[in-house]
Backbone bond lengths (Angstrom), bond angles and torsions (degrees), N, CA, C in turn:
res aa  C-N    CA-C-N  psi(-1)  N-CA   C-N-CA  omega(-1)  CA-C   N-CA-C  phi
1 E - - - 1.436 - - 1.527 108.44 -
2 L 1.303 116.64 142.48 1.452 122.80 -177.90 1.516 109.79 -113.04
3 F 1.316 115.42 134.98 1.456 121.48 177.13 1.516 107.23 -122.41
4 F 1.309 117.24 122.77 1.462 122.44 179.35 1.513 108.74 -123.32
5 M 1.330 115.35 130.12 1.450 119.31 179.86 1.526 108.40 -146.00
6 P 1.315 117.95 115.04 1.471 118.66 176.62 1.526 109.71 -72.12
7 F 1.308 116.36 151.20 1.456 120.37 175.29 1.520 108.92 -142.19
8 F 1.293 115.23 159.18 1.442 121.34 -176.52 1.524 109.49 -118.68
9 M 1.300 115.27 142.66 1.456 120.66 -178.82 1.519 109.89 -116.25
10 E 1.316 115.19 136.65 1.458 120.87 171.77 1.526 107.82 -76.47
11 E 1.311 116.59 168.36 1.465 121.10 -175.85 1.527 112.69 -57.34
12 N 1.330 118.15 -38.61 1.457 121.30 -176.89 1.523 113.37 -94.02
13 D 1.321 117.92 3.23 1.463 120.86 178.75 1.524 110.46 -76.73
14 N 1.306 114.47 163.14 1.461 121.30 170.56 1.521 106.96 -135.39
15 S 1.303 116.35 168.41 1.467 119.79 -174.34 1.530 111.90 -62.84
16 V 1.324 117.87 -32.44 1.465 120.31 178.92 1.524 110.46 -65.42
17 S 1.338 117.19 -44.51 1.464 118.85 -178.92 1.524 111.57 -65.93
18 V 1.323 116.95 -35.97 1.465 120.15 178.45 1.526 110.24 -67.15
19 M 1.336 117.09 -46.83 1.470 119.92 179.93 1.526 111.01 -64.61
20 Q 1.319 117.06 -40.74 1.463 120.00 178.56 1.525 109.90 -61.36
21 G 1.320 116.95 -42.26 1.460 120.53 179.24 1.512 112.56 -62.76
22 I 1.326 116.39 -44.76 1.465 120.73 -179.84 1.523 110.87 -64.97
23 L 1.321 116.06 -49.03 1.463 119.86 -176.43 1.533 112.07 -66.65
24 S 1.334 117.07 -40.30 1.464 118.40 -176.52 1.521 113.09 -79.12
25 S 1.325 118.04 -27.89 1.464 118.61 -178.33 1.524 113.09 -95.11
26 L 1.314 117.61 -20.98 1.460 120.18 -177.03 1.529 111.99 -112.78
27 H 1.306 117.29 -59.37 1.465 120.87 -172.75 1.527 113.75 -76.36
28 Q 1.332 117.52 -42.69 1.462 119.97 -177.17 1.527 112.36 -60.72
29 P 1.324 119.45 -49.31 1.478 118.26 178.67 1.525 112.58 -61.27
30 L 1.331 117.04 -36.76 1.470 119.67 179.22 1.521 111.76 -65.40
31 L 1.326 116.53 -39.22 1.469 119.14 177.63 1.528 111.38 -60.41
32 H 1.306 115.80 -38.31 1.463 119.60 -176.50 1.529 113.41 -74.51
33 V 1.316 118.75 -23.62 1.465 120.15 -179.39 1.532 113.10 -103.32
34 T 1.335 117.14 -9.55 1.462 119.98 -179.19 1.524 110.30 -67.04
35 T 1.316 115.19 131.09 1.465 120.30 177.30 1.520 111.45 -111.26
36 S 1.302 116.58 -14.77 1.456 120.93 -177.97 1.531 110.19 -91.89
37 W 1.326 114.30 90.87 1.460 119.93 179.70 1.529 110.75 -112.65
38 G 1.302 117.06 19.23 1.461 121.16 176.26 1.514 112.41 61.03
39 E 1.318 115.76 -132.91 1.464 122.61 -176.67 1.534 113.02 -67.86
40 M 1.333 117.80 -17.99 1.461 120.10 -176.38 1.524 112.24 -64.59
41 N 1.323 118.10 -28.09 1.464 120.68 -179.58 1.527 113.18 -80.69
42 K 1.330 117.11 0.08 1.461 120.08 -174.55 1.526 113.99 -99.11
43 S 1.328 116.99 -0.91 1.465 118.47 178.85 1.525 109.10 -142.81
44 V 1.310 114.44 157.02 1.460 119.92 177.92 1.523 109.64 -62.16
45 H 1.332 116.11 -41.73 1.468 120.33 179.08 1.532 110.63 -63.21
46 G 1.303 117.68 -40.87 1.462 121.55 179.06 1.519 112.10 -64.25
47 I 1.327 115.61 -43.42 1.467 120.02 178.76 1.530 109.86 -63.99
48 K 1.322 116.79 -41.86 1.473 121.10 178.07 1.528 110.32 -63.57
49 S 1.335 117.95 -41.72 1.467 121.83 178.84 1.525 110.76 -62.70
50 K 1.311 116.49 -41.49 1.466 121.58 178.17 1.523 110.14 -62.44
51 Q 1.337 116.73 -46.56 1.461 120.89 179.93 1.533 110.89 -63.25
52 D 1.333 116.83 -40.12 1.467 120.77 178.03 1.523 110.86 -64.11
53 F 1.325 116.64 -41.70 1.455 120.36 179.34 1.530 111.05 -61.69
54 I 1.316 116.07 -46.55 1.467 120.14 -179.37 1.531 110.20 -63.68
55 A 1.320 117.23 -41.62 1.466 120.79 179.15 1.532 110.91 -63.04
56 K 1.329 116.74 -42.26 1.467 120.02 179.54 1.529 111.07 -70.34
57 F 1.312 117.10 -34.38 1.466 120.03 175.97 1.535 109.51 -64.35
58 D 1.327 117.05 -42.54 1.462 121.16 177.82 1.534 110.72 -61.84
59 L 1.334 117.04 -40.92 1.467 120.41 177.02 1.532 111.16 -63.39
60 F 1.341 116.39 -38.26 1.458 120.88 177.66 1.528 110.40 -63.45
61 I 1.328 117.27 -41.78 1.470 121.46 177.50 1.532 109.49 -61.91
62 N 1.328 117.36 -42.49 1.468 120.78 177.44 1.526 111.40 -62.87
63 F 1.325 116.70 -40.01 1.468 121.20 176.67 1.527 110.56 -61.38
64 L 1.337 116.95 -44.95 1.461 120.35 179.01 1.531 111.04 -62.97
65 E 1.331 117.12 -39.06 1.467 121.16 178.82 1.531 110.19 -62.25
66 T 1.324 116.65 -45.71 1.463 120.81 178.67 1.516 110.99 -63.18
67 T 1.325 116.49 -43.49 1.461 120.99 178.74 1.520 110.68 -63.36
68 K 1.315 116.81 -40.73 1.472 121.50 177.79 1.523 110.22 -58.82
69 L 1.321 116.94 -45.98 1.466 120.91 179.55 1.524 111.25 -64.44
70 D 1.330 116.72 -39.72 1.464 120.39 177.55 1.525 111.01 -62.43
71 L 1.323 116.30 -42.83 1.466 120.10 -178.61 1.520 112.06 -69.52
72 E 1.320 117.40 -32.57 1.463 120.46 179.23 1.519 111.17 -64.47
73 G 1.331 116.94 -28.87 1.457 120.70 179.24 1.510 113.66 -91.35
74 S 1.318 117.43 2.36 1.456 120.06 -176.44 1.520 111.83 -87.20
75 L 1.293 114.79 163.23 1.451 122.41 178.82 1.525 109.88 -74.98
76 R 1.320 115.96 134.22 1.470 120.54 179.01 1.517 108.87 -118.11
77 F 1.321 114.81 126.59 1.448 120.61 177.95 1.521 109.61 -92.28
78 Q 1.304 115.28 127.81 1.466 120.13 177.33 1.525 108.29 -76.46
79 T 1.304 115.07 134.30 1.463 120.44 177.49 1.520 108.04 -125.67
80 P 1.319 116.93 106.03 1.468 120.16 -178.94 1.529 111.28 -58.39
81 S 1.317 115.57 121.68 1.471 119.47 -176.08 1.520 111.84 -64.55
82 A 1.313 117.80 -30.77 1.473 119.11 178.77 1.522 110.92 -63.68
83 L 1.316 115.99 -31.88 1.463 119.96 -179.64 1.521 111.18 -84.13
84 W 1.339 116.75 -56.00 1.464 119.60 -175.99 1.526 111.96 -75.63
85 G 1.278 117.64 -38.43 1.456 119.54 179.41 1.514 112.53 -79.86
86 G 1.311 116.44 -18.51 1.462 119.80 -175.38 1.514 114.06 -97.70
87 V 1.340 116.81 -59.20 1.466 118.68 -173.05 1.523 114.05 -114.38
88 L 1.318 117.79 -2.11 1.466 120.61 -178.60 1.519 112.61 -127.26
89 S 1.318 117.73 30.45 1.466 119.74 -174.35 1.529 113.66 -90.70
90 T 1.325 118.16 -13.98 1.466 120.69 177.78 1.523 108.74 -133.11
91 P 1.321 117.84 157.45 1.469 119.96 177.31 1.536 112.55 -56.70
92 A 1.313 116.98 -37.23 1.466 119.75 179.52 1.524 110.85 -65.53
93 E 1.342 117.18 -39.98 1.463 120.91 178.28 1.523 111.12 -66.55
94 V 1.318 117.18 -38.36 1.465 120.76 178.29 1.525 109.64 -62.60
95 K 1.321 116.13 -45.71 1.466 120.78 -179.98 1.529 110.75 -61.49
96 E 1.304 116.39 -43.40 1.466 120.46 179.81 1.530 111.11 -69.46
97 S 1.327 117.08 -39.33 1.465 121.39 -178.94 1.522 112.17 -67.37
98 A 1.320 117.00 -27.28 1.469 121.00 178.81 1.527 111.33 -62.39
99 K 1.315 117.19 -19.00 1.463 121.95 178.54 1.530 112.20 -86.07
100 N 1.323 116.93 -10.13 1.458 121.76 -176.67 1.528 109.49 -100.20
101 P 1.339 118.56 109.92 1.472 120.98 -177.14 1.535 113.64 -58.72
102 E 1.321 117.81 -33.34 1.463 120.43 179.56 1.528 110.92 -66.46
103 T 1.320 116.95 -43.50 1.466 120.76 178.77 1.519 110.58 -66.33
104 V 1.327 116.90 -41.25 1.466 121.12 178.18 1.531 109.77 -60.42
105 A 1.325 117.25 -42.26 1.466 121.21 178.79 1.530 110.86 -63.59
106 Q 1.323 117.67 -38.88 1.467 120.89 177.98 1.527 110.90 -64.21
107 V 1.323 116.00 -43.65 1.471 120.57 179.30 1.526 109.88 -64.30
108 E 1.324 117.05 -43.88 1.460 120.71 178.45 1.532 111.28 -59.76
109 A 1.319 117.44 -40.29 1.461 120.96 179.08 1.531 110.85 -62.85
110 V 1.317 116.33 -42.04 1.471 120.20 178.95 1.525 110.44 -66.08
111 V 1.319 117.37 -44.15 1.466 121.03 179.92 1.530 110.45 -64.36
112 N 1.318 117.66 -36.22 1.471 120.39 176.13 1.522 110.93 -62.66
113 I 1.315 117.38 -39.13 1.476 121.21 176.22 1.528 109.53 -62.51
114 W 1.327 116.09 -42.83 1.462 120.08 178.37 1.527 110.78 -60.78
115 C 1.316 116.33 -43.49 1.482 120.40 179.64 1.526 110.49 -60.52
116 K 1.318 117.45 -41.82 1.468 121.02 177.88 1.528 111.11 -63.91
117 Q 1.326 116.33 -39.12 1.463 120.47 178.19 1.534 109.99 -62.50
118 I 1.334 116.61 -42.56 1.460 121.48 -179.78 1.529 110.16 -64.65
119 E 1.325 116.76 -42.52 1.467 120.83 -179.96 1.528 111.10 -62.63
120 Q 1.329 117.52 -34.67 1.460 120.56 -179.52 1.528 112.57 -71.16
121 V 1.310 115.54 -26.77 1.465 119.26 179.78 1.519 108.28 -80.44
């Protein structure tokens, strides 16, 4: 079975925070209220397996929450989309751009900003 769901990210979001939000606000509550577990509710082993699954899913949500908090406090390097998305998006473009002094100067300026960010941390 395939499940497809588009999601939107704010500028400061990351994929972990988006997934944590979706799983904890949508899937986790549904798991806890679902009563239709088919054959699993018909045996002690099935009930135990269901409880173990829910407990491990809850632990996974907690892991994502912790990871989200860790990432929010991490250093983020700005990457100008005009530069990386425009002339440095493929290995061939990087190789060709290395011959252009203006592009090299732009990349050096960005890397210098990154170095300053690292020094401040």
